[in-house]
VOFILO-389189 format. One record per residue: residue in one letter; x, y, z of N, C-alpha, C, O in turn. Coordinates in steps of 0.02 Angstrom, whole numbers, plus 50000, padded with zeros to 5 digits. Atoms other than C-alpha are relative to their C-alpha. Layout:
! residues N
AXYZXYZXYZXYZ
...
! end
This chain:
! residues 86
M500424994150000500005000050000500445006250000500925006750038
S499624993850006500665017049952499805004950056499225005350074
A500144995049948500815030550085499805006749970499625011450006
D500154993750032500485044249956499325002750020499255008750034
F500674997549986498615045149991499945002650071499525007050084
S500064997849930498895047450178500235007250010500095010150062
F499784993149996499685064250144499655004549951499865010249939
G500394995950046498395070450019500305000749932500085005149894
Q499684999250064499495067849868499574997549942499764998449884
S500475001850053498025060449772499515005749987499075005149945
G500424994150011497185077449785499445000450051499364996150094
G500564998849955495685084149874499545005249970499655007849915
E500494995250024494215095649857499775004450058499575001950111
L500274995349951493745111249954499255000449988499035002049933
I500734999950007491875110249986499735005550045499825005550106
T500274994349964490995126350035499265001249987498985006250009
D500704999150019489245123849966499584994150024499824989750060
T500455005349979487735112649993499824995249944499324991749947
S500095004850055487885102949830500314993350019500754993050062
A499705006649990488275084249827500684999849966500755002149909
H499335000750028490115080549799500184992650002500204989550055
T499835007050008490605063349734500674999549966500765002349912
P499335000550031492425058849699499984995849937499584991149931
T499935003850061492895052449527500614995550006501164997850019
G499445004650000493965036849522500254997850068500814995450074
G499795002049933494015033549708499495001950052498895002350038
V500424998049944493325038649876500365005650038500965006450032
F499694995449952493615052550001500174995950061499754992350087
F499795004049942494625044950144500075004250063500125001450118
A499954995749941494765059950259499655006649985499665009149929
I500334993550005493785075850291500305004550054500265003050113
S499724995049954494665090750369499525005950003499375009049952
V500504994749991493435103350440500365006750005500755007950051
V499694993350002493955121250396499615004850044499905008150087
T500444996249955492475130350474499464995250023499264990749986
A500495004649971491205121750588499504997849948499205001949914
A500415002750055490195110250475499474995250026499584991550075
T500515005149990488585100450478499904996549933499964999649880
F500055004250060488285086350354499284997949988498944995450034
A500645002950020486685082250260500124992849978499714988449992
V499815006750023487565067150181500754999350007501135003649986
A499305001949998489215059050221499984992450001499994989350054
T500125007250004489055041250159500614995950016501104995749979
D499495004649976490145029450257499644994950043499284996850090
G500355005249965489515012850321500204999150073499854995750110
N499755001149933490525013750482499895005750049500055005150108
I500094994249957490075030850550499265001850004498945002949952
T500704998249992488355034650621499945006750034500385008850071
G500144993749968487605051150674500345006149969500225011749990
L499644994550031488715061650562499545004149955499615010249953
N500404996550049487405066050433499285001150024498804999649989
D500674998249976485955071750541499815007249983499245009249997
G500144993150019486085089650476499995004850058499875010850049
A500044995649941486155096350654500634999950042500775004950076
T499405000549958487765090350737500575003949968500815002049914
A499454996050026489105103550711500674996850018500804995550077
I499325002649990490855096450689500465006150002500475010049954
P499604993949993492095109550752500585000549950500854995549927
A499424998650043493425117650644500624996750030500714996650091
G499395003349978495075108350653499934992550008500424988950015
S500125007349994494265091150665500194996549935500134999449881
I499875004350058494795077150548499604993650010499644990450062
I500425006049998493595062950509500274995249948500324997049889
Y499745005050046494295047050432499464994949985499054993250028
G500505005050020493245034550335500074998749926500575000249894
R500035001550072492755028950161499365003249975498825000149975
F500584996050018491585042350096499895000049924500335002149886
N500185000150071490715039949928499675006449978499665007949918
S500334993850016489795056449937499985004450062499925001950118
I500034995249945489795072150043499555005849979499645008749925
T500434994250009488435085450056499975003750066499785000850117
L500014996049939488585099450183499335003550008498985005149959
T500554995649984487175108650269500275007050013499965012049995
S499674993649988488375122250325500744998750012500954993050022
G499295000549986490225125850348500424998649938500184999349881
S499545001650055491725121050242500494994750022500704994450080
V499555005549986492855105950230500474999049940500335001249885
V499585002650054494295098950128499924992450004500064989350055
A500085007250004493925081150072500584997249959500694999349902
Y499405002750032495475070950029499844993549963499504989149990
L500145005650045495435058349886500484994250009501084995250017
K499615006250005496025040349889499794996949935499224994949927
E500145002950064496135033749713499934992550006500254989450048
E500085007250001495565016049676500674996849983501044999249940
G499385003550013497015003849680500605002250041501134999250038
I499454997649957498075013749803499884997550070500284998950114
! end
Protein backbone atom coordinates (compact mmCIF):
# COMPACT_ATOMS: atom_id res chain seq x y z
CA MET A 1 0.00 0.00 0.00
CA SER A 2 1.31 3.41 -0.95
CA ALA A 3 1.62 6.11 1.70
CA ASP A 4 0.95 8.85 -0.88
CA PHE A 5 -2.77 9.02 -0.17
CA SER A 6 -2.22 9.47 3.55
CA PHE A 7 -0.65 12.84 2.89
CA GLY A 8 -3.22 14.08 0.39
CA GLN A 9 -1.02 13.55 -2.64
CA SER A 10 -3.96 12.08 -4.57
CA GLY A 11 -5.64 15.47 -4.30
CA GLY A 12 -8.64 16.82 -2.53
CA GLU A 13 -11.59 19.12 -2.86
CA LEU A 14 -12.52 22.25 -0.92
CA ILE A 15 -16.26 22.03 -0.27
CA THR A 16 -18.01 25.27 0.71
CA ASP A 17 -21.52 24.76 -0.68
CA THR A 18 -24.55 22.53 -0.14
CA SER A 19 -24.25 20.57 -3.40
CA ALA A 20 -23.47 16.85 -3.46
CA HIS A 21 -19.78 16.09 -4.02
CA THR A 22 -18.81 12.65 -5.31
CA PRO A 23 -15.17 11.77 -6.02
CA THR A 24 -14.23 10.48 -9.46
CA GLY A 25 -12.08 7.36 -9.56
CA GLY A 26 -11.97 6.70 -5.84
CA VAL A 27 -13.36 7.73 -2.48
CA PHE A 28 -12.79 10.50 0.02
CA PHE A 29 -10.76 8.98 2.88
CA ALA A 30 -10.48 11.99 5.18
CA ILE A 31 -12.44 15.16 5.82
CA SER A 32 -10.67 18.13 7.37
CA VAL A 33 -13.13 20.66 8.80
CA VAL A 34 -12.10 24.23 7.91
CA THR A 35 -15.07 26.06 9.48
CA ALA A 36 -17.59 24.33 11.77
CA ALA A 37 -19.62 22.04 9.51
CA THR A 38 -22.84 20.08 9.56
CA PHE A 39 -23.45 17.27 7.08
CA ALA A 40 -26.64 16.44 5.20
CA VAL A 41 -24.89 13.43 3.62
CA ALA A 42 -21.57 11.79 4.41
CA THR A 43 -21.91 8.24 3.17
CA ASP A 44 -19.72 5.87 5.13
CA GLY A 45 -20.99 2.56 6.43
CA ASN A 46 -18.96 2.73 9.65
CA ILE A 47 -19.86 6.17 11.01
CA THR A 48 -23.30 6.91 12.43
CA GLY A 49 -24.80 10.22 13.48
CA LEU A 50 -22.57 12.32 11.23
CA ASN A 51 -25.21 13.19 8.66
CA ASP A 52 -28.10 14.33 10.82
CA GLY A 53 -27.85 17.91 9.52
CA ALA A 54 -27.70 19.25 13.07
CA THR A 55 -24.49 18.07 14.74
CA ALA A 56 -21.80 20.71 14.21
CA ILE A 57 -18.31 19.28 13.78
CA PRO A 58 -15.83 21.90 15.04
CA ALA A 59 -13.16 23.52 12.88
CA GLY A 60 -9.85 21.66 13.06
CA SER A 61 -11.47 18.23 13.29
CA ILE A 62 -10.42 15.43 10.95
CA ILE A 63 -12.81 12.58 10.18
CA TYR A 64 -11.42 9.40 8.65
CA GLY A 65 -13.51 6.90 6.70
CA ARG A 66 -14.50 5.78 3.23
CA PHE A 67 -16.85 8.46 1.92
CA ASN A 68 -18.58 7.97 -1.44
CA SER A 69 -20.43 11.28 -1.26
CA ILE A 70 -20.42 14.43 0.87
CA THR A 71 -23.13 17.09 1.11
CA LEU A 72 -22.84 19.88 3.65
CA THR A 73 -25.67 21.72 5.39
CA SER A 74 -23.25 24.44 6.50
CA GLY A 75 -19.55 25.15 6.96
CA SER A 76 -16.57 24.20 4.84
CA VAL A 77 -14.29 21.17 4.60
CA VAL A 78 -11.43 19.77 2.57
CA ALA A 79 -12.16 16.22 1.43
CA TYR A 80 -9.05 14.18 0.58
CA LEU A 81 -9.15 11.66 -2.27
CA LYS A 82 -7.96 8.07 -2.21
CA GLU A 83 -7.75 6.75 -5.75
CA GLU A 84 -8.88 3.20 -6.48
CA GLY A 85 -5.97 0.75 -6.41
CA ILE A 86 -3.86 2.73 -3.95
